[in-house]
DOBA-311775 format. One line per field, with one value per residue (C-alpha): y, z, x; residue number from 1; residue in one letter. Coordinates in nm, 3 decimals, m for minus. Layout:
<rs>
north = Y,...
up = Z,...
east = X,...
seq = NUM,...
type = a,...
</rs>
This chain:
<rs>
north = 0.929,1.280,1.503,1.646,1.981,1.764,1.566,1.909,2.074,1.798,1.776,2.168,2.104,1.917,2.100,2.348,2.205,2.033,2.358,2.609,2.851,2.901,3.269,3.298,3.223,3.504,3.161,3.016,2.632,2.356,2.220,1.870,2.029,2.171,1.836,1.701,1.995,1.952,1.591,1.782,2.007,1.735,1.557,1.839,1.874,1.521,1.560,1.873,1.661,1.263,1.232,1.480,1.244,1.024,1.305,1.396,0.999,1.069,1.409,1.279,0.906,1.137,1.461,1.550,1.398,1.656,1.954,1.849,1.784,2.123,2.309,2.092,2.247,2.618,2.563,2.353,2.618,2.581,2.921,3.129,3.348,3.698,3.867,3.672,3.563,3.207,2.982,2.777,2.392,2.424,2.102,2.139,2.473,2.426,2.737,2.710,3.010,2.867,2.671,2.376,2.303,2.326,2.067,1.829,1.848,1.779,1.419,1.336,1.404,1.236,0.945,0.999,0.882,0.931,0.818,0.420,0.272,0.025,m0.245,m0.326,m0.123,0.075,0.420,0.788,1.143,1.327,1.219,1.301,1.039,0.771,0.881,0.844,0.463,0.341,0.384,0.098,m0.167,0.008,0.033,0.406,0.585,0.915,1.150,1.019,1.156,1.329,1.235,0.913,0.758,0.612,0.672,0.771,0.724,0.946,1.308,1.338,1.035,1.239,1.541,1.358,1.157,1.487,1.620,1.326,1.467,1.836,1.758,2.022,1.947,2.147,2.035,2.185,2.069,2.375,2.185,2.092,2.240,1.915,1.924,1.601,1.588,1.398,1.506,1.184,1.191,1.483,1.358,1.053,1.224,1.416,1.151,1.182,1.473,1.398,1.017,0.939,0.531,0.460,0.124,m0.175,m0.552,m0.755,m1.040,m0.855,m0.477,m0.359,0.027,0.167,0.523,0.418,0.124,0.009,m0.081,m0.248,m0.520,m0.533,m0.630,m0.860,m1.119,m1.170,m1.366,m1.496,m1.566,m1.456,m1.347,m1.250,m1.102,m1.324,m1.287,m1.415,m1.468,m1.634,m1.704,m1.548,m1.496,m1.115,m1.003,m0.639,m0.469,m0.228,m0.531,m0.642,m0.371,m0.363,m0.664,m0.705,m0.455,m0.710,m0.898,m0.587,m0.398,m0.071,0.198,0.480,0.631,0.828,0.992,1.394,1.408,1.115,0.961,0.630,0.465,0.261,0.038,0.187,0.574,0.471,0.342,0.649,0.847,0.597,0.655,1.011,0.997,0.975,1.270,1.483,1.293,1.204,0.910,0.915,0.557,0.576,0.269,0.310,0.112,0.171,0.512,0.362,0.577,0.461,0.583,0.250,0.118,m0.203,m0.121,m0.027,m0.371,m0.566,m0.388,m0.410,m0.812,m0.799,m0.663,m0.882,m1.217,m1.252,m1.466,m1.478,m1.657,m2.049,m2.328,m2.577,m2.820,m2.779,m2.533,m2.260,m1.966,m1.607,m1.172,m1.147,m1.278,m1.258,m1.413,m1.703,m1.687,m1.690,m1.995,m2.211,m2.236,m2.401,m2.715,m2.652,m2.649,m2.317,m2.051,m1.808,m1.531,m1.605,m1.472,m1.337,m1.416,m1.778,m1.909,m1.989,m1.938,m1.807,m1.813,m1.466,m1.173,m1.069,m1.394,m1.329,m0.914,m1.041,m1.329,m1.055,m0.876,m1.200,m1.130,m0.736,m0.722,m0.490,m0.561,m0.250,m0.344,m0.215,m0.337,0.012,m0.220,m0.446,m0.245,m0.588,m0.598,m0.795,m0.827,m0.994,m0.758,m1.159,m1.252,m0.902,m0.890,m1.257,m1.074,m0.794,m1.041,m1.109,m0.743,m0.730,m1.075,m1.134,m1.466,m1.493,m1.925,m2.103,m2.464,m2.546,m2.912,m2.773,m2.391,m2.343,m2.062,m1.930,m1.619,m1.850,m2.084,m2.300,m2.345,m2.436,m2.679,m2.846,m2.843,m3.077,m3.325,m3.358,m3.397,m3.668,m3.914
up = m2.392,m2.465,m2.187,m2.140,m2.286,m2.557,m2.652,m2.636,m2.892,m3.118,m3.070,m3.190,m3.483,m3.634,m3.539,m3.709,m3.998,m4.023,m3.919,m4.108,m4.223,m3.913,m3.771,m3.434,m3.131,m2.843,m2.552,m2.448,m2.512,m2.495,m2.834,m2.674,m2.596,m2.929,m3.156,m2.939,m3.017,m3.424,m3.356,m3.261,m3.549,m3.777,m3.615,m3.643,m4.047,m4.035,m3.905,m4.127,m4.445,m4.372,m4.026,m4.040,m4.013,m3.756,m3.515,m3.551,m3.508,m3.141,m3.064,m3.138,m2.857,m2.594,m2.484,m2.287,m2.611,m2.822,m2.580,m2.579,m2.939,m2.994,m2.804,m2.998,m3.257,m3.141,m3.098,m3.408,m3.553,m3.242,m3.257,m2.909,m2.769,m2.663,m2.595,m2.252,m1.950,m1.939,m2.140,m1.980,m1.967,m2.101,m1.976,m1.594,m1.579,m1.488,m1.651,m1.822,m1.897,m2.237,m2.488,m2.540,m2.185,m2.231,m2.551,m2.314,m2.085,m2.293,m2.316,m1.955,m2.039,m2.423,m2.315,m2.584,m2.578,m2.942,m2.808,m2.810,m2.707,m3.015,m2.678,m2.531,m2.671,m2.355,m2.463,m2.297,m2.332,m2.330,m2.563,m2.243,m2.041,m2.333,m2.326,m1.974,m2.002,m2.281,m1.981,m1.870,m2.164,m2.182,m1.810,m1.883,m1.537,m1.614,m1.300,m1.079,m0.719,m0.555,m0.196,m0.220,m0.590,m0.652,m1.030,m1.163,m1.499,m1.426,m1.333,m1.095,m0.880,m0.890,m0.749,m0.486,m0.372,m0.320,m0.025,0.160,0.166,0.141,0.423,0.215,0.271,0.040,0.027,0.333,0.501,0.495,0.852,1.037,0.959,0.871,0.575,0.324,0.086,m0.199,m0.325,m0.233,0.075,0.179,m0.024,0.172,0.476,0.423,0.428,0.815,0.839,0.580,0.772,0.388,0.315,m0.024,m0.027,0.134,0.162,m0.014,0.251,0.554,0.459,0.663,0.444,0.403,0.345,0.131,m0.110,0.036,0.406,0.172,0.048,0.390,0.586,0.291,0.390,0.691,0.479,0.223,0.482,0.267,0.456,0.201,0.424,0.576,0.829,0.763,1.112,1.253,0.988,1.123,0.871,0.847,0.617,0.665,0.579,0.862,1.124,0.958,0.936,1.319,1.418,1.224,1.417,1.733,1.532,1.445,1.823,1.577,1.825,1.588,1.793,2.089,2.370,2.384,2.794,2.891,2.573,2.578,2.238,2.138,1.866,1.735,1.765,1.978,2.264,2.264,2.274,2.603,2.755,2.714,2.961,3.206,3.194,3.104,3.481,3.199,3.345,3.115,3.234,3.560,3.736,3.858,4.144,4.341,4.139,4.036,3.701,3.440,3.099,2.914,2.795,2.807,3.181,3.270,3.088,3.281,3.660,3.573,3.581,3.949,3.984,3.763,3.817,3.470,3.313,2.940,2.836,2.908,2.910,2.682,2.834,3.252,3.178,3.401,3.315,3.334,3.307,3.127,2.797,2.899,3.204,2.980,2.707,3.028,3.214,2.863,2.913,3.184,3.016,2.695,2.923,2.733,2.919,2.694,2.937,3.066,3.325,3.112,3.433,3.542,3.268,3.474,3.287,3.354,3.195,3.199,3.241,3.609,3.755,3.572,3.738,4.072,4.050,3.911,4.196,4.365,4.134,4.216,4.548,4.483,4.780,4.709,4.968,5.301,5.615,5.818,6.101,6.115,5.892,5.708,5.322,5.040,4.713,4.580,4.662,4.672,4.976,5.099,5.103,5.335,5.585,5.668,5.765,6.070,6.169,6.038,6.180,5.844,5.738,5.413,5.354,5.527,5.529,5.403,5.532,5.951,5.901,6.015,5.867,5.737,5.611,5.374,5.080,5.145,5.498,5.352,5.114,5.404,5.644,5.367,5.384,5.772,5.627,5.324,5.547
east = 7.993,7.774,7.673,7.294,7.362,7.564,7.212,7.064,7.234,7.185,6.797,6.811,7.030,6.777,6.520,6.689,6.761,6.351,6.212,6.499,6.205,5.944,5.951,6.154,5.951,6.004,5.914,6.242,6.164,6.387,6.470,6.382,6.024,6.015,6.128,5.779,5.591,5.692,5.560,5.211,5.224,5.255,4.999,4.752,4.819,4.719,4.396,4.317,4.363,4.303,4.140,3.857,3.599,3.742,3.796,3.398,3.344,3.520,3.422,3.040,3.128,3.366,3.277,3.619,3.783,3.622,3.732,4.070,4.097,3.908,4.205,4.511,4.357,4.271,4.750,4.786,5.014,5.235,5.293,5.383,5.120,5.295,4.960,4.943,5.186,5.018,4.778,4.476,4.383,3.987,3.959,4.120,4.198,4.564,4.744,5.111,5.290,5.442,5.176,5.418,5.401,5.060,5.043,5.248,4.996,4.701,4.812,4.703,4.370,4.405,4.584,4.840,5.154,5.287,5.706,5.701,6.010,6.174,6.311,5.977,5.704,5.600,5.471,5.526,5.369,5.738,6.021,6.259,6.042,6.117,6.511,6.508,6.349,6.554,6.888,6.669,6.792,7.163,7.194,7.311,7.385,7.499,7.409,7.647,7.684,7.979,7.973,7.859,7.928,7.563,7.448,7.147,7.016,6.684,6.818,6.485,6.622,6.921,6.806,6.599,6.881,7.134,6.873,7.013,7.352,7.221,6.977,6.688,6.356,6.187,5.803,5.617,5.301,5.108,4.898,5.178,5.484,5.658,5.882,5.957,6.219,6.006,5.685,5.579,5.601,5.442,5.131,5.141,5.160,4.847,4.685,4.720,4.552,4.311,4.266,4.232,4.344,4.315,4.479,4.249,4.343,4.103,4.136,4.069,3.962,4.235,4.282,4.605,4.795,5.009,5.057,5.413,5.222,4.989,5.207,5.394,5.069,4.914,5.254,5.084,4.792,5.052,5.317,5.582,5.876,6.144,6.396,6.634,6.901,7.215,7.385,7.052,6.849,6.552,6.338,6.103,5.796,5.910,6.233,6.225,6.207,6.459,6.691,6.665,6.682,7.023,7.188,7.186,7.439,7.613,7.552,7.473,7.258,7.234,6.946,7.193,6.983,7.185,7.147,7.318,7.452,7.283,7.244,6.931,6.876,6.517,6.377,6.096,6.329,6.491,6.183,6.055,6.400,6.371,6.110,6.344,6.498,6.199,6.020,5.704,5.493,5.181,5.091,4.932,4.781,4.379,4.444,4.779,4.847,5.190,5.283,5.498,5.657,5.594,5.296,5.446,5.612,5.264,5.094,5.289,5.240,4.856,4.915,4.999,4.599,4.450,4.680,4.721,4.944,4.936,5.287,5.257,5.580,5.532,5.741,5.620,5.287,5.430,5.269,5.448,5.380,5.632,5.764,6.074,6.053,5.953,6.246,6.486,6.252,6.274,6.656,6.624,6.458,6.713,7.068,7.111,7.366,7.475,7.579,7.934,8.183,8.480,8.688,8.621,8.404,8.157,7.796,7.470,7.126,7.030,7.263,7.162,7.293,7.646,7.609,7.548,7.820,8.094,8.082,8.249,8.564,8.544,8.445,8.129,7.841,7.660,7.320,7.411,7.155,7.047,6.974,7.364,7.560,7.605,7.650,7.565,7.655,7.327,6.944,6.751,7.033,6.949,6.575,6.587,6.843,6.563,6.350,6.576,6.550,6.142,6.046,5.880,5.799,5.660,5.627,5.345,5.353,4.961,5.004,5.088,5.088,5.448,5.569,5.923,6.154,6.349,6.185,6.508,6.395,5.973,6.186,6.322,6.042,5.854,6.060,5.937,5.560,5.678,5.859
seq = 1,2,3,4,5,6,7,8,9,10,11,12,13,14,15,16,17,18,19,20,21,22,23,24,25,26,27,28,29,30,31,32,33,34,35,36,37,38,39,40,41,42,43,44,45,46,47,48,49,50,51,52,53,54,55,56,57,58,59,60,61,62,63,64,65,66,67,68,69,70,71,72,73,74,75,76,77,78,79,80,81,82,83,84,85,86,87,88,89,90,91,92,93,94,95,96,97,98,99,100,101,102,103,104,105,106,107,108,109,110,111,112,113,114,115,116,117,118,119,120,121,122,123,124,125,126,127,128,129,130,131,132,133,134,135,136,137,138,139,140,141,142,143,144,145,146,147,148,149,150,151,152,153,154,155,156,157,158,159,160,161,162,163,164,165,166,167,168,169,170,171,172,173,174,175,176,177,178,179,180,181,182,183,184,185,186,187,188,189,190,191,192,193,194,195,196,197,198,199,200,201,202,203,204,205,206,207,208,209,210,211,212,213,214,215,216,217,218,219,220,221,222,223,224,225,226,227,228,229,230,231,232,233,234,235,236,237,238,239,240,241,242,243,244,245,246,247,248,249,250,251,252,253,254,255,256,257,258,259,260,261,262,263,264,265,266,267,268,269,270,271,272,273,274,275,276,277,278,279,280,281,282,283,284,285,286,287,288,289,290,291,292,293,294,295,296,297,298,299,300,301,302,303,304,305,306,307,308,309,310,311,312,313,314,315,316,317,318,319,320,321,322,323,324,325,326,327,328,329,330,331,332,333,334,335,336,337,338,339,340,341,342,343,344,345,346,347,348,349,350,351,352,353,354,355,356,357,358,359,360,361,362,363,364,365,366,367,368,369,370,371,372,373,374,375,376,377,378,379,380,381,382,383,384,385,386,387,388,389,390,391,392,393,394,395,396,397,398,399,400,401,402,403,404,405,406,407,408,409,410,411,412,413,414,415,416,417,418,419
type = m,k,s,k,d,e,e,v,l,t,d,q,q,v,y,n,q,e,r,s,s,s,v,k,q,e,d,p,e,p,p,q,i,k,e,e,q,e,e,l,c,t,k,s,e,h,v,h,s,g,s,t,t,n,a,n,t,k,r,r,n,q,r,k,q,s,g,v,e,s,q,l,m,s,y,s,q,c,k,p,d,t,s,r,k,s,v,k,c,e,i,c,g,k,t,f,q,y,k,y,r,l,i,n,h,l,r,v,h,t,g,e,k,p,y,s,c,s,t,c,g,k,r,f,i,q,m,n,g,l,k,t,h,i,r,v,h,t,g,e,k,p,y,s,c,s,a,c,g,k,s,f,s,d,a,s,a,f,r,v,h,m,r,i,h,t,g,e,k,p,h,l,c,k,i,c,g,k,t,f,s,q,a,a,h,l,k,r,h,m,r,i,h,t,g,e,k,p,h,s,c,n,t,c,g,k,t,f,s,d,m,e,s,l,k,t,h,m,r,n,h,t,g,e,k,p,y,s,c,s,s,c,g,k,r,f,s,d,v,v,c,f,k,t,h,m,r,i,h,t,g,e,k,p,y,c,c,s,t,c,g,k,g,f,r,q,l,i,h,l,k,k,h,m,r,i,h,k,g,e,n,p,y,s,c,s,l,c,g,k,k,f,s,c,i,l,f,f,k,t,h,m,r,r,h,t,g,e,k,p,y,r,c,s,t,c,g,k,v,f,r,q,l,i,q,l,k,t,h,m,r,i,h,t,g,e,k,p,y,s,c,s,i,c,g,k,t,f,r,h,s,s,a,l,r,v,h,m,r,i,h,t,g,e,k,p,y,s,c,s,a,c,g,k,s,f,s,d,a,s,a,f,r,v,h,k,r,i,h,t,g,e,k,p,h,l,c,n,i,c,g,k,i,f,s,q,t,t,n,l,k,k,h,m,r,i,h,s,t
</rs>
């Protein structure tokens, strides 16, 4: 397989053979581009000799086209301009160091695509675009990454990929200073500052700054979930959510706290965690003044004041403030006990119950009564015990008004009324 340098040499040899009598040019033009210039020169000759009438018709119908053709005619000899360092496009004002680059650029305005793929018919403005495209059909991938072994058919895509390994981010946002490895990423980022959202949903009208976000959104309407978990079968409409979910099965926690070393599956979870170390509590309850580092905890807390319990059990109708409480409750109906003691094999519906149980084996009793010194392995048992000293009896019999310190004592008492 020939290298890229060999391809260029071959193009230059062909060019020299066909134009051996041409004057040496001062511009350091790539041979590949010279080949395109020659084709343009030939086309210009045809315009002089046989297509003047057609050109006049186009000039009458399209003023913009006229300007482009006029400029192309002025450069029909395809010779470099040694009297000045740059040439300017009269249509959009863009400047170029060499005329061959201007000639290639003019095709953007004319829409001309002189290079056609013999396999699928797709057309291209430049010869190198066609050569890269041909590799789609041949499967050729001449650019290989020495770091990870990945291969590419396009030199541009290869250069962008290499920035993953080098960390290079040459594209700078002049507003906020953020840098990017790709120009496309910078362009998309700039829409944050401009507020531009050019991609619109035809169904609900919601707008998006990039096409990929619109495609993901459209799946909400179509119900499409193309990403399926091979471990549990759960499906996702969004590839980011899918990748995050897979970490549940793999145990991967790529986001690590630099202060305490704790790992997280999602970057947003790490950011929330960092507020613990920084002492940040941006969410404050207007009723009791309690502050929270996470908006989710804040919203859950507010339900204590409002009494809202939005999560309802479809089996028994019981309602809960938190979704996790409903999920744990559902295990009563399903009989699921996913947490197992590694010592005795006893299973539990939720992890907190397993942690309390493990203290039976370890003998740990972290809750100590300051009044009598008695210790407890369970926080719930500790709270009930303290009522002996405080005299608190929060459980009331609705029939006779008698009060009790424990729920179990109230239940026993209720049997008197039922008999």
